[in-house]
C-alpha positions in Angstrom: 113.0 127.4 73.6 113.1 130.3 71.1 110.5 128.7 68.9 108.1 128.3 71.9 108.5 132.0 72.8 107.8 133.1 69.3 104.8 130.9 69.1 103.3 132.4 72.3 104.1 136.0 71.4 102.2 136.0 68.1 98.6 135.2 69.1 98.6 137.7 72.1 95.9 139.9 70.4 93.8 136.8 69.9 94.1 135.9 73.5 93.3 139.5 74.5 90.2 139.6 72.3 89.1 136.2 73.5 89.5 137.3 77.1 87.6 140.5 76.4 84.7 138.5 74.9 84.6 136.0 77.9 84.8 138.9 80.3 82.1 140.8 78.5 79.8 137.7 78.6 80.4 137.2 82.3 79.7 140.9 83.1 76.4 140.7 81.0 75.4 137.5 82.8 76.0 139.1 86.2 74.2 142.3 85.3 71.2 140.5 84.0 70.9 138.5 87.2 71.1 141.8 89.2 68.4 143.6 87.2 65.1 143.0 88.9 61.7 142.1 87.4 60.6 141.8 83.9 63.1 143.1 81.4 62.5 145.5 78.6 64.9 146.2 75.6 66.2 149.3 77.6 67.4 147.0 80.4 69.4 144.9 77.9 70.9 148.0 76.5 71.9 149.2 80.0 73.4 145.8 80.9 75.4 145.8 77.6 76.6 149.3 78.1 77.9 148.7 81.6 79.4 145.4 80.6 81.3 147.0 77.7 82.6 149.8 80.0 83.7 147.4 82.7 85.4 145.0 80.2 87.2 147.8 78.5 88.5 149.2 81.8 89.8 145.7 82.8 91.4 145.2 79.3 93.0 148.7 79.5 94.5 147.9 82.9 95.8 144.5 81.7 97.4 146.1 78.6 98.9 149.1 80.6 100.5 146.7 83.1 102.2 144.7 80.4 103.9 147.7 78.8 
């Protein structure tokens, strides 16, 4: 049992980063669906900025709850 707990405690930062990446991609996909019409580079920048902010807020909440 102790070996299992040590195995799962070590890669937590990798799970956190992987979850952040998946969450970021999901937010970008949703935001690009919401943006109307023909997209310019500025629209992609706005979608990426909002997705980054939302994903960082979610990750901050997850990390704060676990401490």
